[in-house]
VOPAGU-2260 file (C-alpha; in pm, 1 decimal, decimal comma):
REM VOPAGU-2260
SITE   aa  ch    i         X         Y         Z
SITE  MET   A    0    4257,3    1369,2   -2570,8
SITE  PRO   A    1    4451,4    1670,0   -2692,1
SITE  SER   A    2    4739,6    1766,6   -2463,0
SITE  ASP   A    3    4837,3    2112,5   -2365,5
SITE  ASP   A    4    5116,2    2113,0   -2601,4
SITE  GLU   A    5    4885,7    2003,5   -2886,9
SITE  ILE   A    6    4656,6    2295,4   -2811,7
SITE  ARG   A    7    4953,4    2525,1   -2811,1
SITE  GLU   A    8    5050,7    2397,1   -3152,8
SITE  LEU   A    9    4698,6    2459,8   -3274,7
SITE  CYS   A   10    4717,3    2821,5   -3144,3
SITE  ALA   A   11    5035,5    2862,9   -3336,7
SITE  ARG   A   12    4887,6    2717,8   -3640,3
SITE  ALA   A   13    4590,1    2948,4   -3616,2
SITE  LEU   A   14    4810,4    3248,1   -3579,0
SITE  THR   A   15    4995,3    3181,3   -3903,3
SITE  ALA   A   16    4707,2    3049,3   -4109,2
SITE  GLN   A   17    4519,4    3264,2   -4364,7
SITE  GLY   A   18    4189,1    3230,6   -4542,7
SITE  LYS   A   19    4029,7    2880,6   -4549,5
SITE  GLU   A   20    4327,4    2741,8   -4349,2
SITE  PHE   A   21    4249,3    2983,8   -4071,8
SITE  GLU   A   22    3889,2    2878,7   -4054,5
SITE  VAL   A   23    3996,4    2503,9   -4031,9
SITE  ALA   A   24    4268,4    2581,7   -3773,6
SITE  ILE   A   25    4019,4    2771,4   -3549,9
SITE  SER   A   26    3764,4    2491,3   -3581,7
SITE  ASP   A   27    4029,3    2245,5   -3488,4
SITE  LEU   A   28    4138,6    2452,9   -3196,9
SITE  GLN   A   29    3773,2    2496,0   -3062,9
SITE  SER   A   30    3714,5    2124,3   -3089,3
SITE  ALA   A   31    4048,5    2048,5   -2889,0
SITE  ILE   A   32    3956,5    2300,0   -2623,0
SITE  ARG   A   33    3607,2    2174,7   -2588,7
SITE  TYR   A   34    3723,2    1813,7   -2565,4
SITE  ARG   A   35    4003,1    1921,8   -2308,1
SITE  LEU   A   36    3739,4    2104,1   -2091,0
SITE  GLU   A   37    3504,7    1813,0   -2096,2
SITE  ASP   A   38    3784,4    1572,9   -1985,8
SITE  LEU   A   39    3882,5    1813,1   -1702,3
SITE  SER   A   40    3529,8    1844,8   -1589,9
SITE  ASN   A   41    3500,5    1467,9   -1576,1
SITE  GLN   A   42    3821,6    1441,0   -1370,0
SITE  VAL   A   43    3690,9    1703,0   -1132,5
SITE  ILE   A   44    3360,4    1514,3   -1088,3
SITE  ALA   A   45    3540,4    1173,9   -1044,4
SITE  THR   A   46    3763,7    1338,0    -777,1
SITE  LEU   A   47    3470,2    1491,4    -598,5
SITE  LEU   A   48    3276,6    1160,4    -594,5
SITE  LYS   A   49    3583,0     991,5    -437,6
SITE  MET   A   50    3594,2    1244,4    -149,1
SITE  PRO   A   51    3455,1    1125,6     185,1
SITE  ARG   A   52    3133,2    1298,7     276,8
SITE  LEU   A   53    3114,4    1519,3     591,9
SITE  SER   A   54    2898,2    1436,0     874,0
SITE  HIS   A   55    2676,3    1699,3    1022,5
SITE  THR   A   56    2920,0    1755,6    1302,4
SITE  ASP   A   57    3205,3    1785,3    1053,8
SITE  GLU   A   58    3010,7    2040,5     848,8
SITE  ARG   A   59    2952,1    2251,4    1156,9
SITE  GLU   A   60    3320,3    2234,3    1255,3
SITE  THR   A   61    3417,4    2327,0     899,0
SITE  LYS   A   62    3181,3    2627,2     899,5
SITE  VAL   A   63    3322,6    2751,6    1240,5
SITE  LYS   A   64    3674,9    2718,2    1120,8
SITE  THR   A   65    3595,4    2909,8     793,9
SITE  ALA   A   66    3431,0    3180,3     988,3
SITE  ALA   A   67    3715,0    3215,7    1224,9
SITE  ALA   A   68    3962,1    3231,3     933,3
SITE  ASN   A   69    3748,1    3494,3     774,5
SITE  GLY   A   70    3730,7    3705,4    1093,9
SITE  SER   A   71    3356,5    3671,7    1132,3
SITE  GLU   A   72    3346,5    3400,2    1392,1
SITE  ASP   A   73    3057,6    3545,9    1602,5
SITE  GLU   A   74    2849,9    3613,1    1299,0
SITE  GLU   A   75    2888,2    3262,2    1151,0
SITE  LEU   A   76    2845,6    3088,0    1485,7
SITE  ASP   A   77    2503,1    3247,7    1517,8
SITE  GLN   A   78    2414,9    3121,0    1174,5
SITE  VAL   A   79    2551,6    2767,2    1235,1
SITE  SER   A   80    2380,7    2717,6    1571,9
């Protein structure tokens, strides 16, 4: 997996490259970014799958707290009930 530093190096390489070297540098950079995004997506999915699921009561409490924090408690409570 390419690190952030490796992606920065590829960016620098692309900035100084010309002609065919530029095309190769951009292709390498695109591949590294794609690979990094896929890895980050997989990490997010793994994290979400490890999170405990909310019960129906927990969901209602979360909605009420969110509504209160947003200043629309009455409106949200009507929708939650």
